[in-house]
mmCIF file as gemmi writes it, N, C-alpha and C atoms, coordinates in Angstrom:
data_model
loop_
_atom_site.group_PDB
_atom_site.id
_atom_site.type_symbol
_atom_site.label_atom_id
_atom_site.label_alt_id
_atom_site.label_comp_id
_atom_site.label_asym_id
_atom_site.label_entity_id
_atom_site.label_seq_id
_atom_site.pdbx_PDB_ins_code
_atom_site.Cartn_x
_atom_site.Cartn_y
_atom_site.Cartn_z
_atom_site.occupancy
_atom_site.B_iso_or_equiv
_atom_site.pdbx_formal_charge
_atom_site.auth_seq_id
_atom_site.auth_asym_id
_atom_site.pdbx_PDB_model_num
ATOM 1 N N . MET Axp A 1 ? -28.913 30.514 169.531 1 0 ? 1 A 1
ATOM 2 C CA . MET Axp A 1 ? -28.678 31.868 169.994 1 0 ? 1 A 1
ATOM 3 C C . MET Axp A 1 ? -29.902 32.722 169.664 1 0 ? 1 A 1
ATOM 4 N N . THR Axp A 2 ? -30.319 33.519 170.604 1 0 ? 2 A 1
ATOM 5 C CA . THR Axp A 2 ? -31.487 34.374 170.43 1 0 ? 2 A 1
ATOM 6 C C . THR Axp A 2 ? -31.103 35.635 169.671 1 0 ? 2 A 1
ATOM 7 N N . LYS Axp A 3 ? -31.982 36.047 168.785 1 0 ? 3 A 1
ATOM 8 C CA . LYS Axp A 3 ? -31.749 37.273 168.028 1 0 ? 3 A 1
ATOM 9 C C . LYS Axp A 3 ? -31.87 38.472 168.969 1 0 ? 3 A 1
ATOM 10 N N . ARG Axp A 4 ? -30.926 39.359 168.871 1 0 ? 4 A 1
ATOM 11 C CA . ARG Axp A 4 ? -30.932 40.555 169.716 1 0 ? 4 A 1
ATOM 12 C C . ARG Axp A 4 ? -32.015 41.519 169.246 1 0 ? 4 A 1
ATOM 13 N N . ARG Axp A 5 ? -32.695 42.114 170.199 1 0 ? 5 A 1
ATOM 14 C CA . ARG Axp A 5 ? -33.778 43.028 169.876 1 0 ? 5 A 1
ATOM 15 C C . ARG Axp A 5 ? -33.253 44.46 169.792 1 0 ? 5 A 1
ATOM 16 N N . HIS Axp A 6 ? -33.764 45.197 168.838 1 0 ? 6 A 1
ATOM 17 C CA . HIS Axp A 6 ? -33.432 46.616 168.715 1 0 ? 6 A 1
ATOM 18 C C . HIS Axp A 6 ? -34.246 47.4 169.735 1 0 ? 6 A 1
ATOM 19 N N . LEU Axp A 7 ? -33.666 48.482 170.215 1 0 ? 7 A 1
ATOM 20 C CA . LEU Axp A 7 ? -34.384 49.322 171.165 1 0 ? 7 A 1
ATOM 21 C C . LEU Axp A 7 ? -35.367 50.219 170.425 1 0 ? 7 A 1
ATOM 22 N N . SER Axp A 8 ? -36.595 50.182 170.886 1 0 ? 8 A 1
ATOM 23 C CA . SER Axp A 8 ? -37.622 51.049 170.321 1 0 ? 8 A 1
ATOM 24 C C . SER Axp A 8 ? -37.583 52.397 171.049 1 0 ? 8 A 1
ATOM 25 N N . PHE Axp A 9 ? -38.399 53.306 170.596 1 0 ? 9 A 1
ATOM 26 C CA . PHE Axp A 9 ? -38.504 54.604 171.262 1 0 ? 9 A 1
ATOM 27 C C . PHE Axp A 9 ? -38.89 54.411 172.727 1 0 ? 9 A 1
ATOM 28 N N . LYS Axp A 10 ? -39.814 53.482 172.987 1 0 ? 10 A 1
ATOM 29 C CA . LYS Axp A 10 ? -40.259 53.211 174.357 1 0 ? 10 A 1
ATOM 30 C C . LYS Axp A 10 ? -39.097 52.734 175.226 1 0 ? 10 A 1
ATOM 31 N N . GLU Axp A 11 ? -38.29 51.804 174.734 1 0 ? 11 A 1
ATOM 32 C CA . GLU Axp A 11 ? -37.162 51.293 175.511 1 0 ? 11 A 1
ATOM 33 C C . GLU Axp A 11 ? -36.119 52.377 175.755 1 0 ? 11 A 1
ATOM 34 N N . ILE Axp A 12 ? -35.866 53.194 174.761 1 0 ? 12 A 1
ATOM 35 C CA . ILE Axp A 12 ? -34.895 54.286 174.93 1 0 ? 12 A 1
ATOM 36 C C . ILE Axp A 12 ? -35.411 55.295 175.949 1 0 ? 12 A 1
ATOM 37 N N . THR Axp A 13 ? -36.696 55.582 175.892 1 0 ? 13 A 1
ATOM 38 C CA . THR Axp A 13 ? -37.296 56.495 176.873 1 0 ? 13 A 1
ATOM 39 C C . THR Axp A 13 ? -37.17 55.93 178.284 1 0 ? 13 A 1
ATOM 40 N N . LEU Axp A 14 ? -37.473 54.633 178.437 1 0 ? 14 A 1
ATOM 41 C CA . LEU Axp A 14 ? -37.351 53.996 179.748 1 0 ? 14 A 1
ATOM 42 C C . LEU Axp A 14 ? -35.902 53.934 180.216 1 0 ? 14 A 1
ATOM 43 N N . LEU Axp A 15 ? -34.976 53.706 179.308 1 0 ? 15 A 1
ATOM 44 C CA . LEU Axp A 15 ? -33.557 53.708 179.651 1 0 ? 15 A 1
ATOM 45 C C . LEU Axp A 15 ? -33.149 55.071 180.207 1 0 ? 15 A 1
ATOM 46 N N . ASN Axp A 16 ? -33.567 56.124 179.541 1 0 ? 16 A 1
ATOM 47 C CA . ASN Axp A 16 ? -33.245 57.473 180.013 1 0 ? 16 A 1
ATOM 48 C C . ASN Axp A 16 ? -33.901 57.763 181.354 1 0 ? 16 A 1
ATOM 49 N N . LEU Axp A 17 ? -35.141 57.321 181.523 1 0 ? 17 A 1
ATOM 50 C CA . LEU Axp A 17 ? -35.825 57.509 182.797 1 0 ? 17 A 1
ATOM 51 C C . LEU Axp A 17 ? -35.075 56.791 183.911 1 0 ? 17 A 1
ATOM 52 N N . TYR Axp A 18 ? -34.73 55.531 183.68 1 0 ? 18 A 1
ATOM 53 C CA . TYR Axp A 18 ? -34.011 54.734 184.68 1 0 ? 18 A 1
ATOM 54 C C . TYR Axp A 18 ? -32.633 55.336 184.976 1 0 ? 18 A 1
ATOM 55 N N . SER Axp A 19 ? -31.925 55.742 183.942 1 0 ? 19 A 1
ATOM 56 C CA . SER Axp A 19 ? -30.571 56.277 184.111 1 0 ? 19 A 1
ATOM 57 C C . SER Axp A 19 ? -30.556 57.576 184.904 1 0 ? 19 A 1
ATOM 58 N N . ASN Axp A 20 ? -31.615 58.354 184.771 1 0 ? 20 A 1
ATOM 59 C CA . ASN Axp A 20 ? -31.675 59.648 185.45 1 0 ? 20 A 1
ATOM 60 C C . ASN Axp A 20 ? -32.498 59.617 186.732 1 0 ? 20 A 1
ATOM 61 N N . CYS Axp A 21 ? -33.019 58.465 187.073 1 0 ? 21 A 1
ATOM 62 C CA . CYS Axp A 21 ? -33.839 58.332 188.277 1 0 ? 21 A 1
ATOM 63 C C . CYS Axp A 21 ? -32.958 58.494 189.52 1 0 ? 21 A 1
ATOM 64 N N . GLN Axp A 22 ? -33.407 59.282 190.43 1 0 ? 22 A 1
ATOM 65 C CA . GLN Axp A 22 ? -32.649 59.53 191.658 1 0 ? 22 A 1
ATOM 66 C C . GLN Axp A 22 ? -33.168 58.685 192.819 1 0 ? 22 A 1
ATOM 67 N N . LEU Axp A 23 ? -33.577 57.456 192.527 1 0 ? 23 A 1
ATOM 68 C CA . LEU Axp A 23 ? -34.1 56.57 193.56 1 0 ? 23 A 1
ATOM 69 C C . LEU Axp A 23 ? -33.041 56.361 194.63 1 0 ? 23 A 1
ATOM 70 N N . SER Axp A 24 ? -33.403 56.685 195.862 1 0 ? 24 A 1
ATOM 71 C CA . SER Axp A 24 ? -32.439 56.619 196.949 1 0 ? 24 A 1
ATOM 72 C C . SER Axp A 24 ? -33.183 56.553 198.276 1 0 ? 24 A 1
ATOM 73 N N . MET Axp A 25 ? -32.604 55.859 199.242 1 0 ? 25 A 1
ATOM 74 C CA . MET Axp A 25 ? -33.156 55.833 200.593 1 0 ? 25 A 1
ATOM 75 C C . MET Axp A 25 ? -32.008 55.908 201.577 1 0 ? 25 A 1
ATOM 76 N N . ASP Axp A 26 ? -32.105 56.838 202.483 1 0 ? 26 A 1
ATOM 77 C CA . ASP Axp A 26 ? -31.084 57.018 203.502 1 0 ? 26 A 1
ATOM 78 C C . ASP Axp A 26 ? -30.964 55.755 204.348 1 0 ? 26 A 1
ATOM 79 N N . VAL Axp A 27 ? -29.751 55.372 204.655 1 0 ? 27 A 1
ATOM 80 C CA . VAL Axp A 27 ? -29.508 54.132 205.394 1 0 ? 27 A 1
ATOM 81 C C . VAL Axp A 27 ? -30.155 54.174 206.777 1 0 ? 27 A 1
ATOM 82 N N . PHE Axp A 28 ? -30.183 55.33 207.415 1 0 ? 28 A 1
ATOM 83 C CA . PHE Axp A 28 ? -30.802 55.442 208.734 1 0 ? 28 A 1
ATOM 84 C C . PHE Axp A 28 ? -32.325 55.363 208.64 1 0 ? 28 A 1
ATOM 85 N N . GLU Axp A 29 ? -32.884 55.943 207.584 1 0 ? 29 A 1
ATOM 86 C CA . GLU Axp A 29 ? -34.326 55.851 207.339 1 0 ? 29 A 1
ATOM 87 C C . GLU Axp A 29 ? -34.722 54.388 207.113 1 0 ? 29 A 1
ATOM 88 N N . PHE Axp A 30 ? -33.927 53.679 206.321 1 0 ? 30 A 1
ATOM 89 C CA . PHE Axp A 30 ? -34.186 52.27 206.053 1 0 ? 30 A 1
ATOM 90 C C . PHE Axp A 30 ? -34.099 51.456 207.339 1 0 ? 30 A 1
ATOM 91 N N . TYR Axp A 31 ? -33.072 51.725 208.125 1 0 ? 31 A 1
ATOM 92 C CA . TYR Axp A 31 ? -32.824 50.995 209.375 1 0 ? 31 A 1
ATOM 93 C C . TYR Axp A 31 ? -33.955 51.227 210.376 1 0 ? 31 A 1
ATOM 94 N N . GLN Axp A 32 ? -34.489 52.451 210.409 1 0 ? 32 A 1
ATOM 95 C CA . GLN Axp A 32 ? -35.597 52.752 211.313 1 0 ? 32 A 1
ATOM 96 C C . GLN Axp A 32 ? -36.91 52.152 210.84 1 0 ? 32 A 1
ATOM 97 N N . LYS Axp A 33 ? -37.091 52.097 209.528 1 0 ? 33 A 1
ATOM 98 C CA . LYS Axp A 33 ? -38.347 51.601 208.968 1 0 ? 33 A 1
ATOM 99 C C . LYS Axp A 33 ? -38.469 50.088 209.085 1 0 ? 33 A 1
ATOM 100 N N . TRP Axp A 34 ? -37.384 49.372 208.832 1 0 ? 34 A 1
ATOM 101 C CA . TRP Axp A 34 ? -37.407 47.917 208.791 1 0 ? 34 A 1
ATOM 102 C C . TRP Axp A 34 ? -36.581 47.34 209.934 1 0 ? 34 A 1
ATOM 103 N N . ASN Axp A 35 ? -37.033 46.242 210.489 1 0 ? 35 A 1
ATOM 104 C CA . ASN Axp A 35 ? -36.324 45.573 211.573 1 0 ? 35 A 1
ATOM 105 C C . ASN Axp A 35 ? -35.234 44.688 210.98 1 0 ? 35 A 1
ATOM 106 N N . VAL Axp A 36 ? -34.155 45.328 210.553 1 0 ? 36 A 1
ATOM 107 C CA . VAL Axp A 36 ? -33.052 44.617 209.908 1 0 ? 36 A 1
ATOM 108 C C . VAL Axp A 36 ? -31.777 44.787 210.719 1 0 ? 36 A 1
ATOM 109 N N . THR Axp A 37 ? -30.863 43.874 210.495 1 0 ? 37 A 1
ATOM 110 C CA . THR Axp A 37 ? -29.548 43.985 211.115 1 0 ? 37 A 1
ATOM 111 C C . THR Axp A 37 ? -28.595 44.666 210.137 1 0 ? 37 A 1
ATOM 112 N N . GLN Axp A 38 ? -27.469 45.086 210.631 1 0 ? 38 A 1
ATOM 113 C CA . GLN Axp A 38 ? -26.461 45.663 209.749 1 0 ? 38 A 1
ATOM 114 C C . GLN Axp A 38 ? -25.942 44.607 208.778 1 0 ? 38 A 1
ATOM 115 N N . LYS Axp A 39 ? -25.896 43.369 209.198 1 0 ? 39 A 1
ATOM 116 C CA . LYS Axp A 39 ? -25.48 42.284 208.309 1 0 ? 39 A 1
ATOM 117 C C . LYS Axp A 39 ? -26.466 42.129 207.155 1 0 ? 39 A 1
ATOM 118 N N . GLN Axp A 40 ? -27.763 42.25 207.434 1 0 ? 40 A 1
ATOM 119 C CA . GLN Axp A 40 ? -28.77 42.167 206.382 1 0 ? 40 A 1
ATOM 120 C C . GLN Axp A 40 ? -28.67 43.356 205.427 1 0 ? 40 A 1
ATOM 121 N N . ILE Axp A 41 ? -28.373 44.532 205.962 1 0 ? 41 A 1
ATOM 122 C CA . ILE Axp A 41 ? -28.176 45.71 205.11 1 0 ? 41 A 1
ATOM 123 C C . ILE Axp A 41 ? -26.99 45.472 204.18 1 0 ? 41 A 1
ATOM 124 N N . ALA Axp A 42 ? -25.914 44.898 204.707 1 0 ? 42 A 1
ATOM 125 C CA . ALA Axp A 42 ? -24.748 44.581 203.872 1 0 ? 42 A 1
ATOM 126 C C . ALA Axp A 42 ? -25.135 43.614 202.761 1 0 ? 42 A 1
ATOM 127 N N . HIS Axp A 43 ? -25.964 42.635 203.087 1 0 ? 43 A 1
ATOM 128 C CA . HIS Axp A 43 ? -26.42 41.658 202.088 1 0 ? 43 A 1
ATOM 129 C C . HIS Axp A 43 ? -27.247 42.34 200.998 1 0 ? 43 A 1
ATOM 130 N N . ILE Axp A 44 ? -28.149 43.219 201.39 1 0 ? 44 A 1
ATOM 131 C CA . ILE Axp A 44 ? -28.979 43.955 200.434 1 0 ? 44 A 1
ATOM 132 C C . ILE Axp A 44 ? -28.105 44.808 199.519 1 0 ? 44 A 1
ATOM 133 N N . CYS Axp A 45 ? -27.139 45.488 200.12 1 0 ? 45 A 1
ATOM 134 C CA . CYS Axp A 45 ? -26.3 46.425 199.362 1 0 ? 45 A 1
ATOM 135 C C . CYS Axp A 45 ? -25.204 45.74 198.563 1 0 ? 45 A 1
ATOM 136 N N . GLY Axp A 46 ? -24.91 44.487 198.897 1 0 ? 46 A 1
ATOM 137 C CA . GLY Axp A 46 ? -23.835 43.791 198.204 1 0 ? 46 A 1
ATOM 138 C C . GLY Axp A 46 ? -22.472 44.321 198.605 1 0 ? 46 A 1
ATOM 139 N N . CYS Axp A 47 ? -22.337 44.634 199.88 1 0 ? 47 A 1
ATOM 140 C CA . CYS Axp A 47 ? -21.062 45.137 200.384 1 0 ? 47 A 1
ATOM 141 C C . CYS Axp A 47 ? -20.713 44.388 201.673 1 0 ? 47 A 1
ATOM 142 N N . SER Axp A 48 ? -19.573 44.7 202.225 1 0 ? 48 A 1
ATOM 143 C CA . SER Axp A 48 ? -19.134 44.011 203.439 1 0 ? 48 A 1
ATOM 144 C C . SER Axp A 48 ? -19.815 44.593 204.676 1 0 ? 48 A 1
ATOM 145 N N . LEU Axp A 49 ? -19.858 43.783 205.712 1 0 ? 49 A 1
ATOM 146 C CA . LEU Axp A 49 ? -20.404 44.24 206.985 1 0 ? 49 A 1
ATOM 147 C C . LEU Axp A 49 ? -19.579 45.405 207.526 1 0 ? 49 A 1
ATOM 148 N N . SER Axp A 50 ? -18.268 45.356 207.342 1 0 ? 50 A 1
ATOM 149 C CA . SER Axp A 50 ? -17.422 46.452 207.843 1 0 ? 50 A 1
ATOM 150 C C . SER Axp A 50 ? -17.751 47.778 207.148 1 0 ? 50 A 1
ATOM 151 N N . THR Axp A 51 ? -18.138 47.714 205.88 1 0 ? 51 A 1
ATOM 152 C CA . THR Axp A 51 ? -18.56 48.933 205.176 1 0 ? 51 A 1
ATOM 153 C C . THR Axp A 51 ? -19.808 49.508 205.832 1 0 ? 51 A 1
ATOM 154 N N . VAL Axp A 52 ? -20.788 48.657 206.107 1 0 ? 52 A 1
ATOM 155 C CA . VAL Axp A 52 ? -22.023 49.116 206.756 1 0 ? 52 A 1
ATOM 156 C C . VAL Axp A 52 ? -21.726 49.637 208.152 1 0 ? 52 A 1
ATOM 157 N N . GLU Axp A 53 ? -20.863 48.979 208.862 1 0 ? 53 A 1
ATOM 158 C CA . GLU Axp A 53 ? -20.509 49.432 210.215 1 0 ? 53 A 1
ATOM 159 C C . GLU Axp A 53 ? -19.922 50.836 210.197 1 0 ? 53 A 1
ATOM 160 N N . ARG Axp A 54 ? -19.192 51.175 209.132 1 0 ? 54 A 1
ATOM 161 C CA . ARG Axp A 54 ? -18.645 52.536 209.01 1 0 ? 54 A 1
ATOM 162 C C . ARG Axp A 54 ? -19.763 53.569 208.82 1 0 ? 54 A 1
ATOM 163 N N . TRP Axp A 55 ? -20.873 53.163 208.2 1 0 ? 55 A 1
ATOM 164 C CA . TRP Axp A 55 ? -21.996 54.086 208.017 1 0 ? 55 A 1
ATOM 165 C C . TRP Axp A 55 ? -22.643 54.427 209.355 1 0 ? 55 A 1
ATOM 166 N N . PHE Axp A 56 ? -22.56 53.495 210.305 1 0 ? 56 A 1
ATOM 167 C CA . PHE Axp A 56 ? -23.189 53.675 211.612 1 0 ? 56 A 1
ATOM 168 C C . PHE Axp A 56 ? -22.195 54.025 212.714 1 0 ? 56 A 1
ATOM 169 N N . GLY Axp A 57 ? -20.91 54.037 212.409 1 0 ? 57 A 1
ATOM 170 C CA . GLY Axp A 57 ? -19.871 54.242 213.415 1 0 ? 57 A 1
ATOM 171 C C . GLY Axp A 57 ? -19.775 55.67 213.92 1 0 ? 57 A 1
ATOM 172 N N . SER Axp A 58 ? -18.843 55.874 214.836 1 0 ? 58 A 1
ATOM 173 C CA . SER Axp A 58 ? -18.666 57.206 215.433 1 0 ? 58 A 1
ATOM 174 C C . SER Axp A 58 ? -18.154 58.219 214.406 1 0 ? 58 A 1
ATOM 175 N N . GLN Axp A 59 ? -17.35 57.763 213.453 1 0 ? 59 A 1
ATOM 176 C CA . GLN Axp A 59 ? -16.895 58.628 212.359 1 0 ? 59 A 1
ATOM 177 C C . GLN Axp A 59 ? -17.631 58.182 211.092 1 0 ? 59 A 1
ATOM 178 N N . ARG Axp A 60 ? -18.885 58.531 211.048 1 0 ? 60 A 1
ATOM 179 C CA . ARG Axp A 60 ? -19.777 58.046 209.993 1 0 ? 60 A 1
ATOM 180 C C . ARG Axp A 60 ? -19.291 58.392 208.6 1 0 ? 60 A 1
ATOM 181 N N . ARG Axp A 61 ? -19.4 57.404 207.744 1 0 ? 61 A 1
ATOM 182 C CA . ARG Axp A 61 ? -19.142 57.601 206.316 1 0 ? 61 A 1
ATOM 183 C C . ARG Axp A 61 ? -20.472 57.585 205.593 1 0 ? 61 A 1
ATOM 184 N N . THR Axp A 62 ? -20.566 58.321 204.522 1 0 ? 62 A 1
ATOM 185 C CA . THR Axp A 62 ? -21.788 58.369 203.724 1 0 ? 62 A 1
ATOM 186 C C . THR Axp A 62 ? -21.77 57.243 202.708 1 0 ? 62 A 1
ATOM 187 N N . PRO Axp A 63 ? -22.853 56.467 202.649 1 0 ? 63 A 1
ATOM 188 C CA . PRO Axp A 63 ? -22.911 55.393 201.647 1 0 ? 63 A 1
ATOM 189 C C . PRO Axp A 63 ? -22.89 55.958 200.235 1 0 ? 63 A 1
ATOM 190 N N . GLU Axp A 64 ? -22.269 55.227 199.331 1 0 ? 64 A 1
ATOM 191 C CA . GLU Axp A 64 ? -22.257 55.631 197.926 1 0 ? 64 A 1
ATOM 192 C C . GLU Axp A 64 ? -23.674 55.49 197.355 1 0 ? 64 A 1
ATOM 193 N N . PRO Axp A 65 ? -23.981 56.26 196.313 1 0 ? 65 A 1
ATOM 194 C CA . PRO Axp A 65 ? -25.338 56.233 195.731 1 0 ? 65 A 1
ATOM 195 C C . PRO Axp A 65 ? -25.827 54.85 195.322 1 0 ? 65 A 1
ATOM 196 N N . ILE Axp A 66 ? -24.94 53.956 194.885 1 0 ? 66 A 1
ATOM 197 C CA . ILE Axp A 66 ? -25.383 52.616 194.497 1 0 ? 66 A 1
ATOM 198 C C . ILE Axp A 66 ? -26.008 51.883 195.682 1 0 ? 66 A 1
ATOM 199 N N . TYR Axp A 67 ? -25.495 52.135 196.88 1 0 ? 67 A 1
ATOM 200 C CA . TYR Axp A 67 ? -26.017 51.457 198.071 1 0 ? 67 A 1
ATOM 201 C C . TYR Axp A 67 ? -27.355 52.044 198.505 1 0 ? 67 A 1
ATOM 202 N N . THR Axp A 68 ? -27.497 53.355 198.434 1 0 ? 68 A 1
ATOM 203 C CA . THR Axp A 68 ? -28.782 53.959 198.815 1 0 ? 68 A 1
ATOM 204 C C . THR Axp A 68 ? -29.857 53.616 197.781 1 0 ? 68 A 1
ATOM 205 N N . ARG Axp A 69 ? -29.436 53.406 196.55 1 0 ? 69 A 1
ATOM 206 C CA . ARG Axp A 69 ? -30.386 52.97 195.512 1 0 ? 69 A 1
ATOM 207 C C . ARG Axp A 69 ? -30.858 51.552 195.797 1 0 ? 69 A 1
ATOM 208 N N . ARG Axp A 70 ? -29.941 50.677 196.179 1 0 ? 70 A 1
ATOM 209 C CA . ARG Axp A 70 ? -30.319 49.291 196.482 1 0 ? 70 A 1
ATOM 210 C C . ARG Axp A 70 ? -31.253 49.227 197.684 1 0 ? 70 A 1
ATOM 211 N N . LEU Axp A 71 ? -31.023 50.081 198.667 1 0 ? 71 A 1
ATOM 212 C CA . LEU Axp A 71 ? -31.93 50.124 199.817 1 0 ? 71 A 1
ATOM 213 C C . LEU Axp A 71 ? -33.324 50.584 199.384 1 0 ? 71 A 1
ATOM 214 N N . ALA Axp A 72 ? -33.382 51.578 198.514 1 0 ? 72 A 1
ATOM 215 C CA . ALA Axp A 72 ? -34.669 52.068 198.018 1 0 ? 72 A 1
ATOM 216 C C . ALA Axp A 72 ? -35.372 50.989 197.197 1 0 ? 72 A 1
ATOM 217 N N . GLU Axp A 73 ? -34.62 50.245 196.398 1 0 ? 73 A 1
ATOM 218 C CA . GLU Axp A 73 ? -35.213 49.163 195.61 1 0 ? 73 A 1
ATOM 219 C C . GLU Axp A 73 ? -35.755 48.06 196.52 1 0 ? 73 A 1
ATOM 220 N N . MET Axp A 74 ? -35.01 47.717 197.579 1 0 ? 74 A 1
ATOM 221 C CA . MET Axp A 74 ? -35.48 46.696 198.515 1 0 ? 74 A 1
ATOM 222 C C . MET Axp A 74 ? -36.725 47.186 199.233 1 0 ? 74 A 1
ATOM 223 N N . ASP Axp A 75 ? -36.739 48.447 199.617 1 0 ? 75 A 1
ATOM 224 C CA . ASP Axp A 75 ? -37.902 49.039 200.273 1 0 ? 75 A 1
ATOM 225 C C . ASP Axp A 75 ? -39.131 48.925 199.363 1 0 ? 75 A 1
ATOM 226 N N . LEU Axp A 76 ? -38.957 49.258 198.085 1 0 ? 76 A 1
ATOM 227 C CA . LEU Axp A 76 ? -40.064 49.14 197.135 1 0 ? 76 A 1
ATOM 228 C C . LEU Axp A 76 ? -40.539 47.699 196.987 1 0 ? 76 A 1
ATOM 229 N N . LEU Axp A 77 ? -39.606 46.766 196.887 1 0 ? 77 A 1
ATOM 230 C CA . LEU Axp A 77 ? -39.988 45.355 196.777 1 0 ? 77 A 1
ATOM 231 C C . LEU Axp A 77 ? -40.783 44.901 197.996 1 0 ? 77 A 1
ATOM 232 N N . TRP Axp A 78 ? -40.305 45.258 199.184 1 0 ? 78 A 1
ATOM 233 C CA . TRP Axp A 78 ? -41.009 44.853 200.401 1 0 ? 78 A 1
ATOM 234 C C . TRP Axp A 78 ? -42.39 45.502 200.477 1 0 ? 78 A 1
ATOM 235 N N . GLU Axp A 79 ? -42.476 46.751 200.074 1 0 ? 79 A 1
ATOM 236 C CA . GLU Axp A 79 ? -43.755 47.471 200.131 1 0 ? 79 A 1
ATOM 237 C C . GLU Axp A 79 ? -44.751 46.953 199.086 1 0 ? 79 A 1
ATOM 238 N N . LEU Axp A 80 ? -44.275 46.628 197.893 1 0 ? 80 A 1
ATOM 239 C CA . LEU Axp A 80 ? -45.172 46.364 196.765 1 0 ? 80 A 1
ATOM 240 C C . LEU Axp A 80 ? -45.266 44.908 196.337 1 0 ? 80 A 1
ATOM 241 N N . TRP Axp A 81 ? -44.499 44.019 196.941 1 0 ? 81 A 1
ATOM 242 C CA . TRP Axp A 81 ? -44.426 42.633 196.481 1 0 ? 81 A 1
ATOM 243 C C . TRP Axp A 81 ? -45.798 41.986 196.349 1 0 ? 81 A 1
ATOM 244 N N . SER Axp A 82 ? -46.648 42.153 197.345 1 0 ? 82 A 1
ATOM 245 C CA . SER Axp A 82 ? -47.953 41.491 197.313 1 0 ? 82 A 1
ATOM 246 C C . SER Axp A 82 ? -48.854 42.034 196.208 1 0 ? 82 A 1
ATOM 247 N N . GLU Axp A 83 ? -48.561 43.211 195.7 1 0 ? 83 A 1
ATOM 248 C CA . GLU Axp A 83 ? -49.367 43.813 194.641 1 0 ? 83 A 1
ATOM 249 C C . GLU Axp A 83 ? -48.865 43.461 193.235 1 0 ? 83 A 1
ATOM 250 N N . LEU Axp A 84 ? -47.68 42.897 193.138 1 0 ? 84 A 1
ATOM 251 C CA . LEU Axp A 84 ? -47.114 42.58 191.823 1 0 ? 84 A 1
ATOM 252 C C . LEU Axp A 84 ? -47.76 41.338 191.235 1 0 ? 84 A 1
ATOM 253 N N . PRO Axp A 85 ? -48.028 41.365 189.939 1 0 ? 85 A 1
ATOM 254 C CA . PRO Axp A 85 ? -48.536 40.155 189.281 1 0 ? 85 A 1
ATOM 255 C C . PRO Axp A 85 ? -47.487 39.043 189.326 1 0 ? 85 A 1
ATOM 256 N N . VAL Axp A 86 ? -47.961 37.811 189.339 1 0 ? 86 A 1
ATOM 257 C CA . VAL Axp A 86 ? -47.078 36.639 189.418 1 0 ? 86 A 1
ATOM 258 C C . VAL Axp A 86 ? -46.036 36.659 188.303 1 0 ? 86 A 1
ATOM 259 N N . GLU Axp A 87 ? -46.423 37.072 187.098 1 0 ? 87 A 1
ATOM 260 C CA . GLU Axp A 87 ? -45.494 37.094 185.965 1 0 ? 87 A 1
ATOM 261 C C . GLU Axp A 87 ? -44.298 38.005 186.238 1 0 ? 87 A 1
ATOM 262 N N . ILE Axp A 88 ? -44.541 39.127 186.864 1 0 ? 88 A 1
ATOM 263 C CA . ILE Axp A 88 ? -43.444 40.06 187.184 1 0 ? 88 A 1
ATOM 264 C C . ILE Axp A 88 ? -42.573 39.478 188.287 1 0 ? 88 A 1
ATOM 265 N N . LYS Axp A 89 ? -43.187 38.883 189.293 1 0 ? 89 A 1
ATOM 266 C CA . LYS Axp A 89 ? -42.411 38.254 190.371 1 0 ? 89 A 1
ATOM 267 C C . LYS Axp A 89 ? -41.483 37.182 189.802 1 0 ? 89 A 1
ATOM 268 N N . GLN Axp A 90 ? -41.992 36.397 188.855 1 0 ? 90 A 1
ATOM 269 C CA . GLN Axp A 90 ? -41.187 35.329 188.265 1 0 ? 90 A 1
ATOM 270 C C . GLN Axp A 90 ? -40.031 35.898 187.445 1 0 ? 90 A 1
ATOM 271 N N . LYS Axp A 91 ? -40.255 37.027 186.789 1 0 ? 91 A 1
ATOM 272 C CA . LYS Axp A 91 ? -39.167 37.658 186.033 1 0 ? 91 A 1
ATOM 273 C C . LYS Axp A 91 ? -38.128 38.269 186.969 1 0 ? 91 A 1
ATOM 274 N N . LEU Axp A 92 ? -38.586 38.847 188.089 1 0 ? 92 A 1
ATOM 275 C CA . LEU Axp A 92 ? -37.665 39.447 189.045 1 0 ? 92 A 1
ATOM 276 C C . LEU Axp A 92 ? -36.848 38.381 189.785 1 0 ? 92 A 1
ATOM 277 N N . CYS Axp A 93 ? -37.501 37.294 190.126 1 0 ? 93 A 1
ATOM 278 C CA . CYS Axp A 93 ? -36.86 36.239 190.922 1 0 ? 93 A 1
ATOM 279 C C . CYS Axp A 93 ? -37.163 34.872 190.337 1 0 ? 93 A 1
ATOM 280 N N . PRO Axp A 94 ? -36.555 34.561 189.186 1 0 ? 94 A 1
ATOM 281 C CA . PRO Axp A 94 ? -36.817 33.251 188.581 1 0 ? 94 A 1
ATOM 282 C C . PRO Axp A 94 ? -36.35 32.12 189.5 1 0 ? 94 A 1
ATOM 283 N N . ASN Axp A 95 ? -36.986 31.001 189.366 1 0 ? 95 A 1
ATOM 284 C CA . ASN Axp A 95 ? -36.648 29.802 190.151 1 0 ? 95 A 1
ATOM 285 C C . ASN Axp A 95 ? -36.91 29.958 191.642 1 0 ? 95 A 1
ATOM 286 N N . SER Axp A 96 ? -37.809 30.863 192.011 1 0 ? 96 A 1
ATOM 287 C CA . SER Axp A 96 ? -38.158 30.996 193.418 1 0 ? 96 A 1
ATOM 288 C C . SER Axp A 96 ? -39.615 30.589 193.617 1 0 ? 96 A 1
ATOM 289 N N . ASN Axp A 97 ? -39.953 30.318 194.833 1 0 ? 97 A 1
ATOM 290 C CA . ASN Axp A 97 ? -41.339 29.956 195.148 1 0 ? 97 A 1
ATOM 291 C C . ASN Axp A 97 ? -42.103 31.135 195.741 1 0 ? 97 A 1
ATOM 292 N N . LEU Axp A 98 ? -41.535 32.329 195.64 1 0 ? 98 A 1
ATOM 293 C CA . LEU Axp A 98 ? -42.188 33.504 196.201 1 0 ? 98 A 1
ATOM 294 C C . LEU Axp A 98 ? -43.265 34.014 195.257 1 0 ? 98 A 1
ATOM 295 N N . THR Axp A 99 ? -44.501 33.834 195.63 1 0 ? 99 A 1
ATOM 296 C CA . THR Axp A 99 ? -45.593 34.348 194.806 1 0 ? 99 A 1
ATOM 297 C C . THR Axp A 99 ? -46.613 35.064 195.64 1 0 ? 99 A 1
């Protein structure tokens, strides 16, 4: 069993930054920017296709913040992946061949 690490001032500061970060991307902005299907958006967001269809339907529902955050995170990954060091890519996606 690995010994648990105590949080330093730096980790606590980063935790607060992450917790208060308003990272978000509108579903329509994401859909216009990237050539994705609604099924792929559902996969990114970790929700059902029917949920995504409601966001685009005639009686539109607003996605919950967790979903707009996931879209923003995917957008950042797609935009910045080639600039990330291999070590970070391996930590983000262990056991993958994406480098």
